[in-house]
PDB file of all heavy atoms in Angstrom:
ATOM      1  N   MET A   1     207.158 103.762  49.927  1.00  0.00           N
ATOM      2  CA  MET A   1     207.545 104.714  50.962  1.00  0.00           C
ATOM      3  C   MET A   1     206.284 105.346  51.556  1.00  0.00           C
ATOM      4  O   MET A   1     205.399 105.791  50.847  1.00  0.00           O
ATOM      5  CB  MET A   1     208.447 105.780  50.347  1.00  0.00           C
ATOM      6  CG  MET A   1     208.839 106.856  51.286  1.00  0.00           C
ATOM      7  SD  MET A   1     209.891 108.027  50.394  1.00  0.00           S
ATOM      8  CE  MET A   1     210.340 109.074  51.691  1.00  0.00           C
ATOM      9  N   THR A   2     206.187 105.361  52.864  1.00  0.00           N
ATOM     10  CA  THR A   2     205.049 105.993  53.517  1.00  0.00           C
ATOM     11  C   THR A   2     205.520 107.261  54.216  1.00  0.00           C
ATOM     12  O   THR A   2     206.600 107.312  54.786  1.00  0.00           O
ATOM     13  CB  THR A   2     204.393 105.057  54.555  1.00  0.00           C
ATOM     14  OG1 THR A   2     205.403 104.529  55.402  1.00  0.00           O
ATOM     15  CG2 THR A   2     203.637 103.949  53.887  1.00  0.00           C
ATOM     16  N   THR A   3     204.688 108.282  54.144  1.00  0.00           N
ATOM     17  CA  THR A   3     204.992 109.555  54.796  1.00  0.00           C
ATOM     18  C   THR A   3     203.812 109.953  55.656  1.00  0.00           C
ATOM     19  O   THR A   3     202.713 109.410  55.518  1.00  0.00           O
ATOM     20  CB  THR A   3     205.258 110.658  53.758  1.00  0.00           C
ATOM     21  OG1 THR A   3     204.039 110.913  53.060  1.00  0.00           O
ATOM     22  CG2 THR A   3     206.340 110.260  52.782  1.00  0.00           C
ATOM     23  N   ALA A   4     204.011 110.932  56.515  1.00  0.00           N
ATOM     24  CA  ALA A   4     202.941 111.414  57.387  1.00  0.00           C
ATOM     25  C   ALA A   4     201.815 112.055  56.581  1.00  0.00           C
ATOM     26  O   ALA A   4     200.696 112.166  57.047  1.00  0.00           O
ATOM     27  CB  ALA A   4     203.494 112.406  58.400  1.00  0.00           C
ATOM     28  N   GLU A   5     202.106 112.453  55.335  1.00  0.00           N
ATOM     29  CA  GLU A   5     201.096 113.094  54.499  1.00  0.00           C
ATOM     30  C   GLU A   5     200.279 112.090  53.686  1.00  0.00           C
ATOM     31  O   GLU A   5     199.404 112.472  52.935  1.00  0.00           O
ATOM     32  CB  GLU A   5     201.763 114.100  53.564  1.00  0.00           C
ATOM     33  CG  GLU A   5     202.357 115.282  54.295  1.00  0.00           C
ATOM     34  CD  GLU A   5     201.304 116.083  55.057  1.00  0.00           C
ATOM     35  OE1 GLU A   5     200.227 116.358  54.502  1.00  0.00           O
ATOM     36  OE2 GLU A   5     201.560 116.412  56.223  1.00  0.00           O
ATOM     37  N   GLU A   6     200.561 110.794  53.813  1.00  0.00           N
ATOM     38  CA  GLU A   6     199.853 109.783  53.036  1.00  0.00           C
ATOM     39  C   GLU A   6     198.372 109.735  53.428  1.00  0.00           C
ATOM     40  O   GLU A   6     198.023 109.583  54.596  1.00  0.00           O
ATOM     41  CB  GLU A   6     200.480 108.413  53.261  1.00  0.00           C
ATOM     42  CG  GLU A   6     199.800 107.317  52.488  1.00  0.00           C
ATOM     43  CD  GLU A   6     200.395 105.954  52.786  1.00  0.00           C
ATOM     44  OE1 GLU A   6     201.343 105.850  53.570  1.00  0.00           O
ATOM     45  OE2 GLU A   6     199.878 104.997  52.226  1.00  0.00           O
ATOM     46  N   VAL A   7     197.506 109.872  52.452  1.00  0.00           N
ATOM     47  CA  VAL A   7     196.059 109.806  52.688  1.00  0.00           C
ATOM     48  C   VAL A   7     195.662 108.337  52.787  1.00  0.00           C
ATOM     49  O   VAL A   7     195.925 107.550  51.883  1.00  0.00           O
ATOM     50  CB  VAL A   7     195.280 110.510  51.559  1.00  0.00           C
ATOM     51  CG1 VAL A   7     193.787 110.309  51.736  1.00  0.00           C
ATOM     52  CG2 VAL A   7     195.622 111.988  51.517  1.00  0.00           C
ATOM     53  N   VAL A   8     195.022 107.964  53.907  1.00  0.00           N
ATOM     54  CA  VAL A   8     194.591 106.579  54.097  1.00  0.00           C
ATOM     55  C   VAL A   8     193.073 106.437  54.009  1.00  0.00           C
ATOM     56  O   VAL A   8     192.559 105.332  53.883  1.00  0.00           O
ATOM     57  CB  VAL A   8     195.110 105.996  55.436  1.00  0.00           C
ATOM     58  CG1 VAL A   8     196.622 105.899  55.414  1.00  0.00           C
ATOM     59  CG2 VAL A   8     194.636 106.806  56.615  1.00  0.00           C
ATOM     60  N   LEU A   9     192.357 107.560  54.075  1.00  0.00           N
ATOM     61  CA  LEU A   9     190.904 107.557  53.913  1.00  0.00           C
ATOM     62  C   LEU A   9     190.526 108.825  53.166  1.00  0.00           C
ATOM     63  O   LEU A   9     190.869 109.923  53.596  1.00  0.00           O
ATOM     64  CB  LEU A   9     190.199 107.512  55.269  1.00  0.00           C
ATOM     65  CG  LEU A   9     188.672 107.550  55.263  1.00  0.00           C
ATOM     66  CD1 LEU A   9     188.110 106.332  54.541  1.00  0.00           C
ATOM     67  CD2 LEU A   9     188.133 107.622  56.676  1.00  0.00           C
ATOM     68  N   ASP A  10     189.832 108.666  52.038  1.00  0.00           N
ATOM     69  CA  ASP A  10     189.448 109.798  51.207  1.00  0.00           C
ATOM     70  C   ASP A  10     187.961 109.685  50.914  1.00  0.00           C
ATOM     71  O   ASP A  10     187.525 108.768  50.214  1.00  0.00           O
ATOM     72  CB  ASP A  10     190.265 109.770  49.911  1.00  0.00           C
ATOM     73  CG  ASP A  10     190.117 111.033  49.084  1.00  0.00           C
ATOM     74  OD1 ASP A  10     189.414 111.965  49.517  1.00  0.00           O
ATOM     75  OD2 ASP A  10     190.719 111.081  48.001  1.00  0.00           O
ATOM     76  N   VAL A  11     187.175 110.579  51.491  1.00  0.00           N
ATOM     77  CA  VAL A  11     185.717 110.559  51.326  1.00  0.00           C
ATOM     78  C   VAL A  11     185.322 111.799  50.534  1.00  0.00           C
ATOM     79  O   VAL A  11     185.720 112.909  50.877  1.00  0.00           O
ATOM     80  CB  VAL A  11     185.008 110.551  52.704  1.00  0.00           C
ATOM     81  CG1 VAL A  11     183.504 110.622  52.543  1.00  0.00           C
ATOM     82  CG2 VAL A  11     185.405 109.318  53.494  1.00  0.00           C
ATOM     83  N   ASP A  12     184.529 111.593  49.480  1.00  0.00           N
ATOM     84  CA  ASP A  12     184.151 112.708  48.619  1.00  0.00           C
ATOM     85  C   ASP A  12     182.676 112.604  48.262  1.00  0.00           C
ATOM     86  O   ASP A  12     182.244 111.639  47.628  1.00  0.00           O
ATOM     87  CB  ASP A  12     185.003 112.680  47.349  1.00  0.00           C
ATOM     88  CG  ASP A  12     184.735 113.873  46.439  1.00  0.00           C
ATOM     89  OD1 ASP A  12     184.328 114.929  46.943  1.00  0.00           O
ATOM     90  OD2 ASP A  12     184.944 113.726  45.228  1.00  0.00           O
ATOM     91  N   GLY A  13     181.894 113.570  48.707  1.00  0.00           N
ATOM     92  CA  GLY A  13     180.478 113.628  48.350  1.00  0.00           C
ATOM     93  C   GLY A  13     179.601 112.612  49.060  1.00  0.00           C
ATOM     94  O   GLY A  13     178.598 112.169  48.504  1.00  0.00           O
ATOM     95  N   LEU A  14     179.957 112.244  50.280  1.00  0.00           N
ATOM     96  CA  LEU A  14     179.176 111.259  51.038  1.00  0.00           C
ATOM     97  C   LEU A  14     177.763 111.759  51.286  1.00  0.00           C
ATOM     98  O   LEU A  14     177.546 112.909  51.641  1.00  0.00           O
ATOM     99  CB  LEU A  14     179.859 110.972  52.376  1.00  0.00           C
ATOM    100  CG  LEU A  14     179.137 110.014  53.324  1.00  0.00           C
ATOM    101  CD1 LEU A  14     179.134 108.609  52.736  1.00  0.00           C
ATOM    102  CD2 LEU A  14     179.797 110.038  54.678  1.00  0.00           C
ATOM    103  N   ARG A  15     176.797 110.860  51.101  1.00  0.00           N
ATOM    104  CA  ARG A  15     175.399 111.177  51.374  1.00  0.00           C
ATOM    105  C   ARG A  15     174.799 110.030  52.168  1.00  0.00           C
ATOM    106  O   ARG A  15     175.052 108.861  51.882  1.00  0.00           O
ATOM    107  CB  ARG A  15     174.646 111.325  50.063  1.00  0.00           C
ATOM    108  CG  ARG A  15     173.166 111.553  50.240  1.00  0.00           C
ATOM    109  CD  ARG A  15     172.554 111.750  48.875  1.00  0.00           C
ATOM    110  NE  ARG A  15     171.149 111.400  48.898  1.00  0.00           N
ATOM    111  CZ  ARG A  15     170.416 111.270  47.818  1.00  0.00           C
ATOM    112  NH1 ARG A  15     170.949 111.443  46.630  1.00  0.00           N
ATOM    113  NH2 ARG A  15     169.160 110.955  47.916  1.00  0.00           N
ATOM    114  N   MET A  16     174.006 110.341  53.170  1.00  0.00           N
ATOM    115  CA  MET A  16     173.330 109.338  53.993  1.00  0.00           C
ATOM    116  C   MET A  16     171.867 109.730  54.098  1.00  0.00           C
ATOM    117  O   MET A  16     171.548 110.890  54.358  1.00  0.00           O
ATOM    118  CB  MET A  16     173.977 109.288  55.381  1.00  0.00           C
ATOM    119  CG  MET A  16     173.349 108.330  56.323  1.00  0.00           C
ATOM    120  SD  MET A  16     173.792 106.666  55.860  1.00  0.00           S
ATOM    121  CE  MET A  16     172.937 105.758  57.098  1.00  0.00           C
ATOM    122  N   ARG A  17     170.997 108.760  53.884  1.00  0.00           N
ATOM    123  CA  ARG A  17     169.559 109.027  53.954  1.00  0.00           C
ATOM    124  C   ARG A  17     168.875 108.046  54.884  1.00  0.00           C
ATOM    125  O   ARG A  17     169.251 106.890  54.959  1.00  0.00           O
ATOM    126  CB  ARG A  17     168.927 108.873  52.575  1.00  0.00           C
ATOM    127  CG  ARG A  17     169.444 109.837  51.565  1.00  0.00           C
ATOM    128  CD  ARG A  17     168.687 109.709  50.296  1.00  0.00           C
ATOM    129  NE  ARG A  17     167.524 110.587  50.433  1.00  0.00           N
ATOM    130  CZ  ARG A  17     166.615 110.746  49.515  1.00  0.00           C
ATOM    131  NH1 ARG A  17     166.685 110.074  48.397  1.00  0.00           N
ATOM    132  NH2 ARG A  17     165.619 111.565  49.708  1.00  0.00           N
ATOM    133  N   TYR A  18     167.861 108.512  55.569  1.00  0.00           N
ATOM    134  CA  TYR A  18     166.918 107.664  56.290  1.00  0.00           C
ATOM    135  C   TYR A  18     165.582 107.863  55.611  1.00  0.00           C
ATOM    136  O   TYR A  18     164.984 108.933  55.725  1.00  0.00           O
ATOM    137  CB  TYR A  18     166.835 108.046  57.773  1.00  0.00           C
ATOM    138  CG  TYR A  18     168.043 107.631  58.562  1.00  0.00           C
ATOM    139  CD1 TYR A  18     168.924 108.567  59.073  1.00  0.00           C
ATOM    140  CD2 TYR A  18     168.311 106.291  58.791  1.00  0.00           C
ATOM    141  CE1 TYR A  18     170.036 108.180  59.793  1.00  0.00           C
ATOM    142  CE2 TYR A  18     169.424 105.895  59.513  1.00  0.00           C
ATOM    143  CZ  TYR A  18     170.278 106.847  60.001  1.00  0.00           C
ATOM    144  OH  TYR A  18     171.378 106.461  60.707  1.00  0.00           O
ATOM    145  N   GLY A  19     165.163 106.864  54.859  1.00  0.00           N
ATOM    146  CA  GLY A  19     163.929 107.022  54.089  1.00  0.00           C
ATOM    147  C   GLY A  19     164.128 108.098  53.041  1.00  0.00           C
ATOM    148  O   GLY A  19     165.000 108.002  52.195  1.00  0.00           O
ATOM    149  N   THR A  20     163.327 109.149  53.122  1.00  0.00           N
ATOM    150  CA  THR A  20     163.441 110.256  52.168  1.00  0.00           C
ATOM    151  C   THR A  20     164.159 111.462  52.751  1.00  0.00           C
ATOM    152  O   THR A  20     164.244 112.509  52.117  1.00  0.00           O
ATOM    153  CB  THR A  20     162.046 110.689  51.683  1.00  0.00           C
ATOM    154  OG1 THR A  20     161.277 111.098  52.820  1.00  0.00           O
ATOM    155  CG2 THR A  20     161.335 109.551  50.947  1.00  0.00           C
ATOM    156  N   THR A  21     164.704 111.322  53.967  1.00  0.00           N
ATOM    157  CA  THR A  21     165.363 112.438  54.641  1.00  0.00           C
ATOM    158  C   THR A  21     166.877 112.328  54.533  1.00  0.00           C
ATOM    159  O   THR A  21     167.464 111.335  54.961  1.00  0.00           O
ATOM    160  CB  THR A  21     164.970 112.474  56.137  1.00  0.00           C
ATOM    161  OG1 THR A  21     163.546 112.553  56.236  1.00  0.00           O
ATOM    162  CG2 THR A  21     165.592 113.663  56.831  1.00  0.00           C
ATOM    163  N   ASP A  22     167.515 113.334  53.943  1.00  0.00           N
ATOM    164  CA  ASP A  22     168.975 113.401  53.917  1.00  0.00           C
ATOM    165  C   ASP A  22     169.480 113.835  55.291  1.00  0.00           C
ATOM    166  O   ASP A  22     169.059 114.867  55.804  1.00  0.00           O
ATOM    167  CB  ASP A  22     169.463 114.427  52.884  1.00  0.00           C
ATOM    168  CG  ASP A  22     169.359 113.931  51.464  1.00  0.00           C
ATOM    169  OD1 ASP A  22     169.195 112.724  51.261  1.00  0.00           O
ATOM    170  OD2 ASP A  22     169.463 114.768  50.550  1.00  0.00           O
ATOM    171  N   VAL A  23     170.366 113.036  55.878  1.00  0.00           N
ATOM    172  CA  VAL A  23     170.955 113.415  57.166  1.00  0.00           C
ATOM    173  C   VAL A  23     172.405 113.866  56.983  1.00  0.00           C
ATOM    174  O   VAL A  23     172.955 114.539  57.847  1.00  0.00           O
ATOM    175  CB  VAL A  23     170.851 112.285  58.210  1.00  0.00           C
ATOM    176  CG1 VAL A  23     169.392 112.040  58.574  1.00  0.00           C
ATOM    177  CG2 VAL A  23     171.503 111.007  57.712  1.00  0.00           C
ATOM    178  N   LEU A  24     173.027 113.487  55.875  1.00  0.00           N
ATOM    179  CA  LEU A  24     174.330 113.996  55.466  1.00  0.00           C
ATOM    180  C   LEU A  24     174.238 114.323  53.987  1.00  0.00           C
ATOM    181  O   LEU A  24     173.654 113.564  53.219  1.00  0.00           O
ATOM    182  CB  LEU A  24     175.440 112.953  55.659  1.00  0.00           C
ATOM    183  CG  LEU A  24     175.776 112.514  57.066  1.00  0.00           C
ATOM    184  CD1 LEU A  24     176.819 111.401  57.018  1.00  0.00           C
ATOM    185  CD2 LEU A  24     176.279 113.675  57.896  1.00  0.00           C
ATOM    186  N   ARG A  25     174.830 115.437  53.593  1.00  0.00           N
ATOM    187  CA  ARG A  25     174.816 115.830  52.190  1.00  0.00           C
ATOM    188  C   ARG A  25     176.173 116.372  51.788  1.00  0.00           C
ATOM    189  O   ARG A  25     176.661 117.324  52.389  1.00  0.00           O
ATOM    190  CB  ARG A  25     173.781 116.934  51.964  1.00  0.00           C
ATOM    191  CG  ARG A  25     172.586 116.478  51.189  1.00  0.00           C
ATOM    192  CD  ARG A  25     171.636 117.616  50.937  1.00  0.00           C
ATOM    193  NE  ARG A  25     170.648 117.594  51.995  1.00  0.00           N
ATOM    194  CZ  ARG A  25     170.117 118.656  52.546  1.00  0.00           C
ATOM    195  NH1 ARG A  25     170.439 119.852  52.153  1.00  0.00           N
ATOM    196  NH2 ARG A  25     169.234 118.527  53.499  1.00  0.00           N
ATOM    197  N   ASN A  26     176.794 115.751  50.794  1.00  0.00           N
ATOM    198  CA  ASN A  26     178.032 116.235  50.199  1.00  0.00           C
ATOM    199  C   ASN A  26     179.155 116.419  51.230  1.00  0.00           C
ATOM    200  O   ASN A  26     179.833 117.449  51.255  1.00  0.00           O
ATOM    201  CB  ASN A  26     177.784 117.538  49.430  1.00  0.00           C
ATOM    202  CG  ASN A  26     178.898 117.812  48.441  1.00  0.00           C
ATOM    203  OD1 ASN A  26     179.538 116.882  47.954  1.00  0.00           O
ATOM    204  ND2 ASN A  26     179.142 119.066  48.159  1.00  0.00           N
ATOM    205  N   VAL A  27     179.372 115.424  52.078  1.00  0.00           N
ATOM    206  CA  VAL A  27     180.441 115.460  53.079  1.00  0.00           C
ATOM    207  C   VAL A  27     181.741 114.979  52.428  1.00  0.00           C
ATOM    208  O   VAL A  27     181.778 113.912  51.820  1.00  0.00           O
ATOM    209  CB  VAL A  27     180.097 114.581  54.300  1.00  0.00           C
ATOM    210  CG1 VAL A  27     181.257 114.527  55.273  1.00  0.00           C
ATOM    211  CG2 VAL A  27     178.836 115.099  54.975  1.00  0.00           C
ATOM    212  N   THR A  28     182.787 115.780  52.537  1.00  0.00           N
ATOM    213  CA  THR A  28     184.077 115.472  51.935  1.00  0.00           C
ATOM    214  C   THR A  28     185.175 115.696  52.968  1.00  0.00           C
ATOM    215  O   THR A  28     185.184 116.736  53.622  1.00  0.00           O
ATOM    216  CB  THR A  28     184.319 116.367  50.699  1.00  0.00           C
ATOM    217  OG1 THR A  28     183.280 116.113  49.748  1.00  0.00           O
ATOM    218  CG2 THR A  28     185.659 116.094  50.072  1.00  0.00           C
ATOM    219  N   PHE A  29     186.057 114.696  53.130  1.00  0.00           N
ATOM    220  CA  PHE A  29     187.199 114.858  54.021  1.00  0.00           C
ATOM    221  C   PHE A  29     188.266 113.827  53.699  1.00  0.00           C
ATOM    222  O   PHE A  29     188.014 112.854  52.995  1.00  0.00           O
ATOM    223  CB  PHE A  29     186.784 114.757  55.499  1.00  0.00           C
ATOM    224  CG  PHE A  29     186.215 113.418  55.897  1.00  0.00           C
ATOM    225  CD1 PHE A  29     187.031 112.415  56.386  1.00  0.00           C
ATOM    226  CD2 PHE A  29     184.853 113.169  55.800  1.00  0.00           C
ATOM    227  CE1 PHE A  29     186.511 111.181  56.759  1.00  0.00           C
ATOM    228  CE2 PHE A  29     184.320 111.951  56.173  1.00  0.00           C
ATOM    229  CZ  PHE A  29     185.151 110.960  56.646  1.00  0.00           C
ATOM    230  N   GLN A  30     189.472 114.065  54.216  1.00  0.00           N
ATOM    231  CA  GLN A  30     190.581 113.128  54.088  1.00  0.00           C
ATOM    232  C   GLN A  30     191.174 112.891  55.466  1.00  0.00           C
ATOM    233  O   GLN A  30     191.209 113.799  56.295  1.00  0.00           O
ATOM    234  CB  GLN A  30     191.681 113.688  53.186  1.00  0.00           C
ATOM    235  CG  GLN A  30     191.302 113.796  51.748  1.00  0.00           C
ATOM    236  CD  GLN A  30     192.451 114.312  50.899  1.00  0.00           C
ATOM    237  OE1 GLN A  30     193.300 115.055  51.370  1.00  0.00           O
ATOM    238  NE2 GLN A  30     192.469 113.913  49.646  1.00  0.00           N
ATOM    239  N   VAL A  31     191.651 111.677  55.681  1.00  0.00           N
ATOM    240  CA  VAL A  31     192.374 111.329  56.899  1.00  0.00           C
ATOM    241  C   VAL A  31     193.749 110.852  56.461  1.00  0.00           C
ATOM    242  O   VAL A  31     193.869 110.006  55.576  1.00  0.00           O
ATOM    243  CB  VAL A  31     191.653 110.226  57.705  1.00  0.00           C
ATOM    244  CG1 VAL A  31     192.435 109.865  58.956  1.00  0.00           C
ATOM    245  CG2 VAL A  31     190.237 110.669  58.064  1.00  0.00           C
ATOM    246  N   ARG A  32     194.778 111.423  57.075  1.00  0.00           N
ATOM    247  CA  ARG A  32     196.151 111.064  56.732  1.00  0.00           C
ATOM    248  C   ARG A  32     196.733 110.124  57.776  1.00  0.00           C
ATOM    249  O   ARG A  32     196.268 110.085  58.910  1.00  0.00           O
ATOM    250  CB  ARG A  32     197.000 112.323  56.621  1.00  0.00           C
ATOM    251  CG  ARG A  32     196.636 113.137  55.395  1.00  0.00           C
ATOM    252  CD  ARG A  32     197.317 114.485  55.347  1.00  0.00           C
ATOM    253  NE  ARG A  32     197.067 115.181  54.105  1.00  0.00           N
ATOM    254  CZ  ARG A  32     195.916 115.759  53.778  1.00  0.00           C
ATOM    255  NH1 ARG A  32     194.900 115.713  54.597  1.00  0.00           N
ATOM    256  NH2 ARG A  32     195.773 116.369  52.624  1.00  0.00           N
ATOM    257  N   ARG A  33     197.718 109.354  57.364  1.00  0.00           N
ATOM    258  CA  ARG A  33     198.390 108.422  58.273  1.00  0.00           C
ATOM    259  C   ARG A  33     198.811 109.172  59.544  1.00  0.00           C
ATOM    260  O   ARG A  33     199.365 110.261  59.472  1.00  0.00           O
ATOM    261  CB  ARG A  33     199.615 107.811  57.597  1.00  0.00           C
ATOM    262  CG  ARG A  33     200.320 106.785  58.477  1.00  0.00           C
ATOM    263  CD  ARG A  33     201.396 106.044  57.723  1.00  0.00           C
ATOM    264  NE  ARG A  33     200.887 105.321  56.563  1.00  0.00           N
ATOM    265  CZ  ARG A  33     200.258 104.144  56.615  1.00  0.00           C
ATOM    266  NH1 ARG A  33     200.049 103.550  57.768  1.00  0.00           N
ATOM    267  NH2 ARG A  33     199.847 103.561  55.515  1.00  0.00           N
ATOM    268  N   GLY A  34     198.485 108.591  60.702  1.00  0.00           N
ATOM    269  CA  GLY A  34     198.850 109.182  61.983  1.00  0.00           C
ATOM    270  C   GLY A  34     197.779 110.063  62.592  1.00  0.00           C
ATOM    271  O   GLY A  34     197.853 110.397  63.767  1.00  0.00           O
ATOM    272  N   GLU A  35     196.753 110.440  61.806  1.00  0.00           N
ATOM    273  CA  GLU A  35     195.659 111.233  62.346  1.00  0.00           C
ATOM    274  C   GLU A  35     194.630 110.313  63.006  1.00  0.00           C
ATOM    275  O   GLU A  35     194.557 109.126  62.697  1.00  0.00           O
ATOM    276  CB  GLU A  35     194.973 112.044  61.248  1.00  0.00           C
ATOM    277  CG  GLU A  35     195.826 113.136  60.681  1.00  0.00           C
ATOM    278  CD  GLU A  35     195.114 113.954  59.605  1.00  0.00           C
ATOM    279  OE1 GLU A  35     194.210 113.432  58.925  1.00  0.00           O
ATOM    280  OE2 GLU A  35     195.493 115.118  59.458  1.00  0.00           O
ATOM    281  N   VAL A  36     193.828 110.884  63.886  1.00  0.00           N
ATOM    282  CA  VAL A  36     192.763 110.138  64.558  1.00  0.00           C
ATOM    283  C   VAL A  36     191.430 110.730  64.122  1.00  0.00           C
ATOM    284  O   VAL A  36     191.252 111.951  64.136  1.00  0.00           O
ATOM    285  CB  VAL A  36     192.904 110.231  66.093  1.00  0.00           C
ATOM    286  CG1 VAL A  36     191.740 109.562  66.787  1.00  0.00           C
ATOM    287  CG2 VAL A  36     194.225 109.632  66.537  1.00  0.00           C
ATOM    288  N   LEU A  37     190.501 109.867  63.719  1.00  0.00           N
ATOM    289  CA  LEU A  37     189.162 110.285  63.308  1.00  0.00           C
ATOM    290  C   LEU A  37     188.160 109.748  64.315  1.00  0.00           C
ATOM    291  O   LEU A  37     188.195 108.567  64.666  1.00  0.00           O
ATOM    292  CB  LEU A  37     188.846 109.736  61.917  1.00  0.00           C
ATOM    293  CG  LEU A  37     187.414 109.927  61.420  1.00  0.00           C
ATOM    294  CD1 LEU A  37     187.141 111.395  61.161  1.00  0.00           C
ATOM    295  CD2 LEU A  37     187.166 109.096  60.181  1.00  0.00           C
ATOM    296  N   ALA A  38     187.271 110.600  64.787  1.00  0.00           N
ATOM    297  CA  ALA A  38     186.232 110.169  65.725  1.00  0.00           C
ATOM    298  C   ALA A  38     184.878 110.665  65.225  1.00  0.00           C
ATOM    299  O   ALA A  38     184.759 111.800  64.773  1.00  0.00           O
ATOM    300  CB  ALA A  38     186.500 110.729  67.120  1.00  0.00           C
ATOM    301  N   LEU A  39     183.883 109.796  65.298  1.00  0.00           N
ATOM    302  CA  LEU A  39     182.512 110.182  64.984  1.00  0.00           C
ATOM    303  C   LEU A  39     181.758 110.299  66.291  1.00  0.00           C
ATOM    304  O   LEU A  39     181.632 109.322  67.030  1.00  0.00           O
ATOM    305  CB  LEU A  39     181.855 109.131  64.089  1.00  0.00           C
ATOM    306  CG  LEU A  39     182.533 108.903  62.740  1.00  0.00           C
ATOM    307  CD1 LEU A  39     181.853 107.767  61.992  1.00  0.00           C
ATOM    308  CD2 LEU A  39     182.527 110.170  61.919  1.00  0.00           C
ATOM    309  N   LEU A  40     181.271 111.486  66.574  1.00  0.00           N
ATOM    310  CA  LEU A  40     180.594 111.750  67.835  1.00  0.00           C
ATOM    311  C   LEU A  40     179.129 112.065  67.585  1.00  0.00           C
ATOM    312  O   LEU A  40     178.788 112.698  66.590  1.00  0.00           O
ATOM    313  CB  LEU A  40     181.241 112.943  68.546  1.00  0.00           C
ATOM    314  CG  LEU A  40     182.739 112.832  68.841  1.00  0.00           C
ATOM    315  CD1 LEU A  40     183.241 114.120  69.460  1.00  0.00           C
ATOM    316  CD2 LEU A  40     183.016 111.652  69.736  1.00  0.00           C
ATOM    317  N   GLY A  41     178.287 111.642  68.510  1.00  0.00           N
ATOM    318  CA  GLY A  41     176.867 111.939  68.411  1.00  0.00           C
ATOM    319  C   GLY A  41     176.104 111.128  69.448  1.00  0.00           C
ATOM    320  O   GLY A  41     176.611 110.150  69.982  1.00  0.00           O
ATOM    321  N   PRO A  42     174.883 111.529  69.722  1.00  0.00           N
ATOM    322  CA  PRO A  42     174.082 110.825  70.726  1.00  0.00           C
ATOM    323  C   PRO A  42     173.667 109.446  70.233  1.00  0.00           C
ATOM    324  O   PRO A  42     173.720 109.147  69.032  1.00  0.00           O
ATOM    325  CB  PRO A  42     172.866 111.725  70.905  1.00  0.00           C
ATOM    326  CG  PRO A  42     172.751 112.462  69.611  1.00  0.00           C
ATOM    327  CD  PRO A  42     174.157 112.653  69.124  1.00  0.00           C
ATOM    328  N   ASN A  43     173.255 108.596  71.168  1.00  0.00           N
ATOM    329  CA  ASN A  43     172.722 107.283  70.782  1.00  0.00           C
ATOM    330  C   ASN A  43     171.544 107.493  69.836  1.00  0.00           C
ATOM    331  O   ASN A  43     170.724 108.388  70.024  1.00  0.00           O
ATOM    332  CB  ASN A  43     172.247 106.516  72.023  1.00  0.00           C
ATOM    333  CG  ASN A  43     173.412 106.071  72.876  1.00  0.00           C
ATOM    334  OD1 ASN A  43     174.553 106.060  72.422  1.00  0.00           O
ATOM    335  ND2 ASN A  43     173.134 105.719  74.112  1.00  0.00           N
ATOM    336  N   GLY A  44     171.493 106.656  68.803  1.00  0.00           N
ATOM    337  CA  GLY A  44     170.415 106.760  67.839  1.00  0.00           C
ATOM    338  C   GLY A  44     170.659 107.777  66.738  1.00  0.00           C
ATOM    339  O   GLY A  44     169.789 108.014  65.904  1.00  0.00           O
ATOM    340  N   ALA A  45     171.850 108.385  66.705  1.00  0.00           N
ATOM    341  CA  ALA A  45     172.146 109.417  65.712  1.00  0.00           C
ATOM    342  C   ALA A  45     172.538 108.831  64.357  1.00  0.00           C
ATOM    343  O   ALA A  45     172.656 109.557  63.387  1.00  0.00           O
ATOM    344  CB  ALA A  45     173.246 110.343  66.226  1.00  0.00           C
ATOM    345  N   GLY A  46     172.806 107.524  64.295  1.00  0.00           N
ATOM    346  CA  GLY A  46     173.132 106.901  63.026  1.00  0.00           C
ATOM    347  C   GLY A  46     174.623 106.696  62.780  1.00  0.00           C
ATOM    348  O   GLY A  46     175.058 106.578  61.649  1.00  0.00           O
ATOM    349  N   LYS A  47     175.413 106.670  63.852  1.00  0.00           N
ATOM    350  CA  LYS A  47     176.852 106.452  63.693  1.00  0.00           C
ATOM    351  C   LYS A  47     177.157 105.048  63.205  1.00  0.00           C
ATOM    352  O   LYS A  47     178.132 104.835  62.499  1.00  0.00           O
ATOM    353  CB  LYS A  47     177.586 106.721  65.015  1.00  0.00           C
ATOM    354  CG  LYS A  47     177.446 108.149  65.514  1.00  0.00           C
ATOM    355  CD  LYS A  47     178.124 108.350  66.846  1.00  0.00           C
ATOM    356  CE  LYS A  47     177.584 107.504  67.949  1.00  0.00           C
ATOM    357  NZ  LYS A  47     176.243 107.791  68.403  1.00  0.00           N
ATOM    358  N   THR A  48     176.328 104.092  63.573  1.00  0.00           N
ATOM    359  CA  THR A  48     176.501 102.707  63.129  1.00  0.00           C
ATOM    360  C   THR A  48     175.489 102.455  62.030  1.00  0.00           C
ATOM    361  O   THR A  48     174.301 102.714  62.188  1.00  0.00           O
ATOM    362  CB  THR A  48     176.233 101.732  64.288  1.00  0.00           C
ATOM    363  OG1 THR A  48     177.114 102.037  65.341  1.00  0.00           O
ATOM    364  CG2 THR A  48     176.449 100.288  63.840  1.00  0.00           C
ATOM    365  N   TYR A  49     175.973 101.958  60.923  1.00  0.00           N
ATOM    366  CA  TYR A  49     175.073 101.679  59.800  1.00  0.00           C
ATOM    367  C   TYR A  49     175.136 100.191  59.494  1.00  0.00           C
ATOM    368  O   TYR A  49     176.216  99.642  59.380  1.00  0.00           O
ATOM    369  CB  TYR A  49     175.483 102.495  58.569  1.00  0.00           C
ATOM    370  CG  TYR A  49     174.575 102.270  57.394  1.00  0.00           C
ATOM    371  CD1 TYR A  49     173.333 102.859  57.354  1.00  0.00           C
ATOM    372  CD2 TYR A  49     174.946 101.464  56.342  1.00  0.00           C
ATOM    373  CE1 TYR A  49     172.487 102.651  56.290  1.00  0.00           C
ATOM    374  CE2 TYR A  49     174.100 101.247  55.262  1.00  0.00           C
ATOM    375  CZ  TYR A  49     172.872 101.843  55.241  1.00  0.00           C
ATOM    376  OH  TYR A  49     172.033 101.631  54.187  1.00  0.00           O
ATOM    377  N   GLY A  50     174.005  99.563  59.375  1.00  0.00           N
ATOM    378  CA  GLY A  50     174.074  98.148  59.081  1.00  0.00           C
ATOM    379  C   GLY A  50     172.803  97.512  58.783  1.00  0.00           C
ATOM    380  O   GLY A  50     171.755  97.573  58.722  1.00  0.00           O
TER     381      GLY A  50
END
């Protein structure tokens, strides 16, 4: 059974580094079914990782 409260993405303690520089520290959030998540930032901000 799926409900609108079902968590489909659960992030806890996310950390992102460029070299020795932390650009994200201890980021925690949840996204539930039906919600929209957007990552916004200027070009070169690190939204795409690869």
